[in-house]
VOMITOR-558869 format. One record per residue (C-alpha): residue in three letters; x, y, z. Coordinates in pm, whole numbers, padded with zeros to 5 digits, always signed. Last residue first. Example, Ala and Ser with C-alpha at 12.3 -4.5 7.8 and 13.67 -1.06 7.14 Angstrom:
SER+01367-00106+00714ALA+01230-00450+00780
end
This chain:
GLY-02108-02228+01163GLY-01985-02297+00808ASP-01646-02431+00913ALA-01469-02104+00831THR-01720-01912+01037GLY-02030-01707+00962GLY-02148-01464+01228LYS-02373-01246+01013ALA-02098-00985+00985ARG-01862-01254+00861SER-02102-01334+00576GLY-02147-00967+00492ALA-01772-00911+00477ILE-01727-01217+00257LEU-02013-01113+00028LEU-01871-00760+00010MET-01537-00915-00086ALA-01702-01090-00381ALA-01863-00764-00499ILE-01529-00585-00467HIS-01361-00851-00679ARG-01634-00831-00940THR-01589-00455-00976ILE-01209-00484-00993LEU-01228-00760-01253ALA-01483-00574-01464GLU-01273-00257-01454LYS-00965-00445-01572GLN-01166-00611-01848GLU-01301-00274-01963GLU-00950-00127-01961PRO-00824-00397-02196LEU-00548-00603-02034ASN-00204-00523-02168LYS-00032-00480-01833GLU-00078-00838-01717VAL+00185-00811-01441THR+00040-00501-01272LEU-00312-00641-01289ARG-00194-00978-01161VAL-00021-00827-00860ILE-00318-00603-00780LEU-00555-00902-00789GLY-00341-01092-00541PHE-00316-00780-00327ALA-00695-00756-00314ALA-00720-01117-00193SER-00460-01048+00074TRP-00641-00731+00187ILE-00972-00920+00217ILE-00807-01199+00418GLN-00634-00947+00645ALA-00958-00755+00701THR-01135-01077+00800LEU-00856-01162+01043GLU-00875-00812+01193ILE-01250-00838+01243GLU-01206-01180+01406GLU-00939-01047+01643GLU-01155-00747+01732HIS-01426-00983+01853CYS-01754-00979+01666ALA-02069-00819+01810ALA-02010-00496+01616MET-02006-00703+01297GLY-02382-00757+01315SER-02468-00503+01047PHE-02149-00381+00887HIS-02000-00069+01047ARG-01713-00257+01208LEU-01602-00374+00864SER-01512-00023+00750SER-01294+00041+01055CYS-01127-00296+01008LEU-01048-00205+00648MET-00900+00126+00760SER-00684-00045+01023ILE-00563-00301+00771ALA-00449-00024+00532ASN-00314+00186+00819ARG-00076-00086+00939GLU+00039-00093+01302LEU-00271-00127+01521ALA-00458-00333+01262ALA-00153-00561+01238GLY-00215-00683+01594LYS-00178-01050+01504HIS+00043-01086+01199LEU-00078-01073+00839VAL+00019-00717+00746ALA+00397-00718+00698THR+00494-00409+00493HIS+00702-00180+00716SER+00907-00425+00926LEU+00886-00652+00622VAL+01120-00416+00438SER+01393-00430+00703PRO+01344-00804+00752SER+01398-00882+00380ASP+01105-01065+00222ASN+01028-00839-00074LEU+00687-00909-00226MET+00539-00578-00107VAL+00830-00375-00245ASN+00835-00546-00582ARG+00458-00514-00623TYR+00451-00147-00529GLN+00733-00065-00772SER+00571-00287-01035GLY+00274-00059-01081ALA+00204+00241-00859ALA-00117+00284-01059THR-00221-00061-00940THR-00164+00055-00583LEU-00388+00357-00625ARG-00661+00167-00810ILE-00673-00125-00568PHE-00680+00097-00258GLN-00943+00330-00402SER-01166+00036-00491LEU-01126-00114-00143SER-01209+00211+00035ARG-01495+00295-00200SER-01651-00049-00163PHE-01620-00042+00216ARG-01782+00300+00240VAL-02065+00194+00009GLU-02125-00129+00201ALA-02120+00047+00538SER-02396+00276+00413GLU-02334+00640+00339GLU-02449+00959+00508SER-02175+00966+00773LEU-01909+00913+00507ALA-01987+01240+00333MET-01655+01253+00146ASP-01353+01172+00363LEU-01290+00831+00212GLY-01111+00933-00106ALA-00888+01180+00076THR-00797+00911+00327LEU-00704+00669+00052GLY-00485+00921-00128GLY-00308+01017+00193MET-00261+00649+00276LEU-00088+00590-00057GLU+00127+00903-00032GLN+00230+00820+00324TYR+00311+00463+00224GLY+00523+00576-00068GLN+00724+00821+00144GLN+00773+00573+00427LEU+00876+00298+00189LEU+01121+00523+00005GLN+01272+00645+00334GLU+01321+00285+00449VAL+01474+00186+00116ILE+01716+00480+00130ASP+01824+00401+00487GLU+01875+00034+00399LYS+02086+00127+00095GLY+02322+00353+00285GLN+02352+00641+00531PHE+02166+00879+00301TYR+02233+01232+00173HIS+02615+01245+00159TYR+02616+00870+00093ILE+02452+00935-00243ILE+02719+01191-00334GLY+02994+00943-00244ALA+02853+00693-00493SER+02953+00932-00773TYR+02687+01093-00988GLY+02532+01020-01327MET+02189+00955-01179ARG+02158+00599-01309GLU+02520+00529-01222ALA+02478+00662-00867ILE+02173+00445-00807LYS+02349+00141-00950ARG+02652+00198-00727ILE+02435+00245-00418SER+02278-00093-00484LEU+01936-00234-00574LYS+01921-00592-00693LYS+01726-00712-00388ILE+01486-00417-00410GLY+01333-00511-00744LYS+01471-00473-01097GLU+01255-00231-01293ALA+01016-00097-01029VAL+01297-00089-00772LEU+01517+00102-01017GLU+01247+00361-01087GLY+01174+00408-00717VAL+01546+00447-00650THR+01558+00730-00902ALA+01262+00900-00735LEU+01431+00857-00396ILE+01753+01014-00527LEU+01562+01306-00677ASN+01372+01352-00351ARG+01699+01365-00156MET+01839+01615-00408ALA+01535+01840-00373GLU+01555+01820+00006ARG+01920+01932-00002GLU+01839+02217-00237GLN+01556+02329-00011GLU+01784+02308+00294GLN+02050+02512+00117ARG+01793+02779+00029GLN+01672+02792+00389GLU+02028+02824+00521LYS+02109+03102+00274SER+01802+03293+00389MET+01494+03344+00176
end
């Protein structure tokens, strides 16, 4: 290994250490209370060291979001790659939603604090309820892909499919928030809630696939 390669590895290791520390602080206090000083204090370094690897707080938050999102989507993709062609739309949808809830719940308060942050820089990565979100957010895109395979959904406009995916995602996020807040729930209760949530979302997806509308049409 050359000197340059070793230096690059050391640099990457320090960047990852900083991001891991930031993840801990975000989980404990939220993004709004994050500062370079607090990061440096937690690590036992000077603030100047942090600036040597990142331009500032916004740069660190952006890198943290990108890293977390890539890990989340990687986990989801791995969970959905198994024999999809031989499974029904309902099974694919259930696995996708279950995997999403379990992965994000495992992320705990860090995920919650990031997703509930309303700063423009964070929303540029996390906003999912706007028109066209399916083209920008993998989670919505994957839900839309699942919904298209439901019987009758192929006849729906892309806008309606996206709206349905956004409603399902929002409902899942509400459950995720409560599961990460109510940490002492018995595992059997947690599993029952996730199972019932998925069943309810299947009803919504099936209803939309049959052409149901908000006014009952």
